[in-house]
Chimera marker file (.cmm) of the C-alpha trace (Angstrom):
<marker_set name="trace">
<marker id="1" x="-44.926" y="-77.996" z="4.847" r="1" g="1" b="0" radius="0.5"/>
<marker id="2" x="-43.202" y="-78.828" z="1.598" r="1" g="1" b="0" radius="0.5"/>
<marker id="3" x="-44.834" y="-82.183" z="0.963" r="1" g="1" b="0" radius="0.5"/>
<marker id="4" x="-48.620" y="-82.078" z="1.050" r="1" g="1" b="0" radius="0.5"/>
<marker id="5" x="-50.644" y="-85.197" z="0.353" r="1" g="1" b="0" radius="0.5"/>
<marker id="6" x="-54.329" y="-86.005" z="0.336" r="1" g="1" b="0" radius="0.5"/>
<marker id="7" x="-53.763" y="-88.735" z="2.912" r="1" g="1" b="0" radius="0.5"/>
<marker id="8" x="-51.858" y="-86.358" z="5.187" r="1" g="1" b="0" radius="0.5"/>
<marker id="9" x="-54.593" y="-83.747" z="5.069" r="1" g="1" b="0" radius="0.5"/>
<marker id="10" x="-57.372" y="-86.292" z="5.634" r="1" g="1" b="0" radius="0.5"/>
<marker id="11" x="-55.503" y="-87.802" z="8.570" r="1" g="1" b="0" radius="0.5"/>
<marker id="12" x="-54.605" y="-84.477" z="10.168" r="1" g="1" b="0" radius="0.5"/>
<marker id="13" x="-58.178" y="-83.210" z="9.946" r="1" g="1" b="0" radius="0.5"/>
<marker id="14" x="-59.757" y="-86.586" z="10.819" r="1" g="1" b="0" radius="0.5"/>
<marker id="15" x="-61.778" y="-86.634" z="7.598" r="1" g="1" b="0" radius="0.5"/>
<marker id="16" x="-63.063" y="-89.708" z="5.811" r="1" g="1" b="0" radius="0.5"/>
<marker id="17" x="-62.278" y="-90.423" z="2.175" r="1" g="1" b="0" radius="0.5"/>
<marker id="18" x="-65.882" y="-89.507" z="1.316" r="1" g="1" b="0" radius="0.5"/>
<marker id="19" x="-65.551" y="-86.148" z="3.064" r="1" g="1" b="0" radius="0.5"/>
<marker id="20" x="-62.296" y="-85.556" z="1.200" r="1" g="1" b="0" radius="0.5"/>
<marker id="21" x="-63.953" y="-86.266" z="-2.151" r="1" g="1" b="0" radius="0.5"/>
<marker id="22" x="-66.854" y="-83.958" z="-1.284" r="1" g="1" b="0" radius="0.5"/>
<marker id="23" x="-64.386" y="-81.270" z="-0.298" r="1" g="1" b="0" radius="0.5"/>
<marker id="24" x="-62.452" y="-81.588" z="-3.566" r="1" g="1" b="0" radius="0.5"/>
<marker id="25" x="-65.660" y="-81.402" z="-5.580" r="1" g="1" b="0" radius="0.5"/>
<marker id="26" x="-66.700" y="-78.284" z="-3.678" r="1" g="1" b="0" radius="0.5"/>
<marker id="27" x="-63.253" y="-76.743" z="-4.201" r="1" g="1" b="0" radius="0.5"/>
<marker id="28" x="-63.565" y="-77.281" z="-7.949" r="1" g="1" b="0" radius="0.5"/>
<marker id="29" x="-66.705" y="-75.146" z="-7.896" r="1" g="1" b="0" radius="0.5"/>
<marker id="30" x="-65.626" y="-72.458" z="-5.448" r="1" g="1" b="0" radius="0.5"/>
<marker id="31" x="-63.097" y="-72.010" z="-2.637" r="1" g="1" b="0" radius="0.5"/>
<marker id="32" x="-65.841" y="-70.418" z="-0.555" r="1" g="1" b="0" radius="0.5"/>
<marker id="33" x="-68.089" y="-73.440" z="-1.052" r="1" g="1" b="0" radius="0.5"/>
<marker id="34" x="-65.246" y="-75.696" z="0.085" r="1" g="1" b="0" radius="0.5"/>
<marker id="35" x="-64.683" y="-73.536" z="3.153" r="1" g="1" b="0" radius="0.5"/>
<marker id="36" x="-68.365" y="-73.639" z="4.046" r="1" g="1" b="0" radius="0.5"/>
<marker id="37" x="-68.370" y="-77.430" z="3.646" r="1" g="1" b="0" radius="0.5"/>
<marker id="38" x="-65.335" y="-77.711" z="5.922" r="1" g="1" b="0" radius="0.5"/>
<marker id="39" x="-67.260" y="-75.873" z="8.608" r="1" g="1" b="0" radius="0.5"/>
<marker id="40" x="-70.006" y="-78.526" z="8.512" r="1" g="1" b="0" radius="0.5"/>
<marker id="41" x="-67.451" y="-81.227" z="9.360" r="1" g="1" b="0" radius="0.5"/>
<marker id="42" x="-66.967" y="-79.798" z="12.888" r="1" g="1" b="0" radius="0.5"/>
<marker id="43" x="-63.193" y="-79.930" z="12.663" r="1" g="1" b="0" radius="0.5"/>
<marker id="44" x="-60.786" y="-79.181" z="15.457" r="1" g="1" b="0" radius="0.5"/>
<marker id="45" x="-60.298" y="-75.395" z="15.121" r="1" g="1" b="0" radius="0.5"/>
<marker id="46" x="-56.579" y="-75.604" z="15.921" r="1" g="1" b="0" radius="0.5"/>
<marker id="47" x="-55.954" y="-78.226" z="13.225" r="1" g="1" b="0" radius="0.5"/>
<marker id="48" x="-57.926" y="-76.172" z="10.729" r="1" g="1" b="0" radius="0.5"/>
<marker id="49" x="-56.017" y="-73.015" z="11.643" r="1" g="1" b="0" radius="0.5"/>
<marker id="50" x="-52.700" y="-74.828" z="11.210" r="1" g="1" b="0" radius="0.5"/>
<marker id="51" x="-53.713" y="-76.057" z="7.764" r="1" g="1" b="0" radius="0.5"/>
<marker id="52" x="-54.860" y="-72.570" z="6.732" r="1" g="1" b="0" radius="0.5"/>
<marker id="53" x="-51.563" y="-71.103" z="7.951" r="1" g="1" b="0" radius="0.5"/>
<marker id="54" x="-49.647" y="-73.655" z="5.926" r="1" g="1" b="0" radius="0.5"/>
<marker id="55" x="-51.701" y="-72.799" z="2.849" r="1" g="1" b="0" radius="0.5"/>
<marker id="56" x="-51.048" y="-69.086" z="3.305" r="1" g="1" b="0" radius="0.5"/>
<marker id="57" x="-47.292" y="-69.588" z="3.670" r="1" g="1" b="0" radius="0.5"/>
<marker id="58" x="-46.934" y="-72.199" z="0.915" r="1" g="1" b="0" radius="0.5"/>
<marker id="59" x="-49.894" y="-72.143" z="-1.495" r="1" g="1" b="0" radius="0.5"/>
<marker id="60" x="-47.746" y="-73.621" z="-4.263" r="1" g="1" b="0" radius="0.5"/>
<marker id="61" x="-47.595" y="-76.960" z="-2.457" r="1" g="1" b="0" radius="0.5"/>
<marker id="62" x="-51.377" y="-77.089" z="-2.336" r="1" g="1" b="0" radius="0.5"/>
<marker id="63" x="-51.691" y="-76.119" z="-5.994" r="1" g="1" b="0" radius="0.5"/>
<marker id="64" x="-49.260" y="-78.923" z="-6.868" r="1" g="1" b="0" radius="0.5"/>
<marker id="65" x="-51.392" y="-81.275" z="-4.798" r="1" g="1" b="0" radius="0.5"/>
<marker id="66" x="-54.501" y="-80.136" z="-6.674" r="1" g="1" b="0" radius="0.5"/>
<marker id="67" x="-52.729" y="-80.759" z="-9.979" r="1" g="1" b="0" radius="0.5"/>
<marker id="68" x="-51.671" y="-84.254" z="-8.875" r="1" g="1" b="0" radius="0.5"/>
<marker id="69" x="-55.286" y="-84.994" z="-7.890" r="1" g="1" b="0" radius="0.5"/>
<marker id="70" x="-56.525" y="-84.220" z="-11.376" r="1" g="1" b="0" radius="0.5"/>
<marker id="71" x="-57.480" y="-80.568" z="-11.200" r="1" g="1" b="0" radius="0.5"/>
<marker id="72" x="-56.956" y="-78.936" z="-14.590" r="1" g="1" b="0" radius="0.5"/>
<marker id="73" x="-54.777" y="-75.868" z="-15.062" r="1" g="1" b="0" radius="0.5"/>
<marker id="74" x="-57.974" y="-73.957" z="-15.777" r="1" g="1" b="0" radius="0.5"/>
<marker id="75" x="-59.521" y="-75.057" z="-12.457" r="1" g="1" b="0" radius="0.5"/>
<marker id="76" x="-56.337" y="-74.187" z="-10.558" r="1" g="1" b="0" radius="0.5"/>
<marker id="77" x="-56.103" y="-70.773" z="-12.211" r="1" g="1" b="0" radius="0.5"/>
<marker id="78" x="-59.771" y="-70.122" z="-11.437" r="1" g="1" b="0" radius="0.5"/>
<marker id="79" x="-59.137" y="-71.054" z="-7.812" r="1" g="1" b="0" radius="0.5"/>
<marker id="80" x="-56.164" y="-68.669" z="-7.686" r="1" g="1" b="0" radius="0.5"/>
<marker id="81" x="-58.270" y="-65.850" z="-9.143" r="1" g="1" b="0" radius="0.5"/>
<marker id="82" x="-61.054" y="-66.427" z="-6.628" r="1" g="1" b="0" radius="0.5"/>
<marker id="83" x="-58.539" y="-66.218" z="-3.797" r="1" g="1" b="0" radius="0.5"/>
<marker id="84" x="-57.241" y="-62.925" z="-5.145" r="1" g="1" b="0" radius="0.5"/>
<link id1="1" id2="2" r="1" g="1" b="0" radius="0.2"/>
<link id1="2" id2="3" r="1" g="1" b="0" radius="0.2"/>
<link id1="3" id2="4" r="1" g="1" b="0" radius="0.2"/>
<link id1="4" id2="5" r="1" g="1" b="0" radius="0.2"/>
<link id1="5" id2="6" r="1" g="1" b="0" radius="0.2"/>
<link id1="6" id2="7" r="1" g="1" b="0" radius="0.2"/>
<link id1="7" id2="8" r="1" g="1" b="0" radius="0.2"/>
<link id1="8" id2="9" r="1" g="1" b="0" radius="0.2"/>
<link id1="9" id2="10" r="1" g="1" b="0" radius="0.2"/>
<link id1="10" id2="11" r="1" g="1" b="0" radius="0.2"/>
<link id1="11" id2="12" r="1" g="1" b="0" radius="0.2"/>
<link id1="12" id2="13" r="1" g="1" b="0" radius="0.2"/>
<link id1="13" id2="14" r="1" g="1" b="0" radius="0.2"/>
<link id1="14" id2="15" r="1" g="1" b="0" radius="0.2"/>
<link id1="15" id2="16" r="1" g="1" b="0" radius="0.2"/>
<link id1="16" id2="17" r="1" g="1" b="0" radius="0.2"/>
<link id1="17" id2="18" r="1" g="1" b="0" radius="0.2"/>
<link id1="18" id2="19" r="1" g="1" b="0" radius="0.2"/>
<link id1="19" id2="20" r="1" g="1" b="0" radius="0.2"/>
<link id1="20" id2="21" r="1" g="1" b="0" radius="0.2"/>
<link id1="21" id2="22" r="1" g="1" b="0" radius="0.2"/>
<link id1="22" id2="23" r="1" g="1" b="0" radius="0.2"/>
<link id1="23" id2="24" r="1" g="1" b="0" radius="0.2"/>
<link id1="24" id2="25" r="1" g="1" b="0" radius="0.2"/>
<link id1="25" id2="26" r="1" g="1" b="0" radius="0.2"/>
<link id1="26" id2="27" r="1" g="1" b="0" radius="0.2"/>
<link id1="27" id2="28" r="1" g="1" b="0" radius="0.2"/>
<link id1="28" id2="29" r="1" g="1" b="0" radius="0.2"/>
<link id1="29" id2="30" r="1" g="1" b="0" radius="0.2"/>
<link id1="30" id2="31" r="1" g="1" b="0" radius="0.2"/>
<link id1="31" id2="32" r="1" g="1" b="0" radius="0.2"/>
<link id1="32" id2="33" r="1" g="1" b="0" radius="0.2"/>
<link id1="33" id2="34" r="1" g="1" b="0" radius="0.2"/>
<link id1="34" id2="35" r="1" g="1" b="0" radius="0.2"/>
<link id1="35" id2="36" r="1" g="1" b="0" radius="0.2"/>
<link id1="36" id2="37" r="1" g="1" b="0" radius="0.2"/>
<link id1="37" id2="38" r="1" g="1" b="0" radius="0.2"/>
<link id1="38" id2="39" r="1" g="1" b="0" radius="0.2"/>
<link id1="39" id2="40" r="1" g="1" b="0" radius="0.2"/>
<link id1="40" id2="41" r="1" g="1" b="0" radius="0.2"/>
<link id1="41" id2="42" r="1" g="1" b="0" radius="0.2"/>
<link id1="42" id2="43" r="1" g="1" b="0" radius="0.2"/>
<link id1="43" id2="44" r="1" g="1" b="0" radius="0.2"/>
<link id1="44" id2="45" r="1" g="1" b="0" radius="0.2"/>
<link id1="45" id2="46" r="1" g="1" b="0" radius="0.2"/>
<link id1="46" id2="47" r="1" g="1" b="0" radius="0.2"/>
<link id1="47" id2="48" r="1" g="1" b="0" radius="0.2"/>
<link id1="48" id2="49" r="1" g="1" b="0" radius="0.2"/>
<link id1="49" id2="50" r="1" g="1" b="0" radius="0.2"/>
<link id1="50" id2="51" r="1" g="1" b="0" radius="0.2"/>
<link id1="51" id2="52" r="1" g="1" b="0" radius="0.2"/>
<link id1="52" id2="53" r="1" g="1" b="0" radius="0.2"/>
<link id1="53" id2="54" r="1" g="1" b="0" radius="0.2"/>
<link id1="54" id2="55" r="1" g="1" b="0" radius="0.2"/>
<link id1="55" id2="56" r="1" g="1" b="0" radius="0.2"/>
<link id1="56" id2="57" r="1" g="1" b="0" radius="0.2"/>
<link id1="57" id2="58" r="1" g="1" b="0" radius="0.2"/>
<link id1="58" id2="59" r="1" g="1" b="0" radius="0.2"/>
<link id1="59" id2="60" r="1" g="1" b="0" radius="0.2"/>
<link id1="60" id2="61" r="1" g="1" b="0" radius="0.2"/>
<link id1="61" id2="62" r="1" g="1" b="0" radius="0.2"/>
<link id1="62" id2="63" r="1" g="1" b="0" radius="0.2"/>
<link id1="63" id2="64" r="1" g="1" b="0" radius="0.2"/>
<link id1="64" id2="65" r="1" g="1" b="0" radius="0.2"/>
<link id1="65" id2="66" r="1" g="1" b="0" radius="0.2"/>
<link id1="66" id2="67" r="1" g="1" b="0" radius="0.2"/>
<link id1="67" id2="68" r="1" g="1" b="0" radius="0.2"/>
<link id1="68" id2="69" r="1" g="1" b="0" radius="0.2"/>
<link id1="69" id2="70" r="1" g="1" b="0" radius="0.2"/>
<link id1="70" id2="71" r="1" g="1" b="0" radius="0.2"/>
<link id1="71" id2="72" r="1" g="1" b="0" radius="0.2"/>
<link id1="72" id2="73" r="1" g="1" b="0" radius="0.2"/>
<link id1="73" id2="74" r="1" g="1" b="0" radius="0.2"/>
<link id1="74" id2="75" r="1" g="1" b="0" radius="0.2"/>
<link id1="75" id2="76" r="1" g="1" b="0" radius="0.2"/>
<link id1="76" id2="77" r="1" g="1" b="0" radius="0.2"/>
<link id1="77" id2="78" r="1" g="1" b="0" radius="0.2"/>
<link id1="78" id2="79" r="1" g="1" b="0" radius="0.2"/>
<link id1="79" id2="80" r="1" g="1" b="0" radius="0.2"/>
<link id1="80" id2="81" r="1" g="1" b="0" radius="0.2"/>
<link id1="81" id2="82" r="1" g="1" b="0" radius="0.2"/>
<link id1="82" id2="83" r="1" g="1" b="0" radius="0.2"/>
<link id1="83" id2="84" r="1" g="1" b="0" radius="0.2"/>
</marker_set>
């Protein structure tokens, strides 16, 4: 997936705008916190797996998305470090 958008992700995972905002706020704090929050949304496991696979094969697209959504370079770099 070369073109990742907030709307696309929300639609594919059947998340509301409010859930998306909560997820972004959690991701700013910690990727693990965001992952735990995702689990509380009772998402379709196949859709979640597909999104995770896309992230693993093209993390740059997601980092560009984060930048376009207002994440600072410092927040993005911190996220990258936490992921290893």
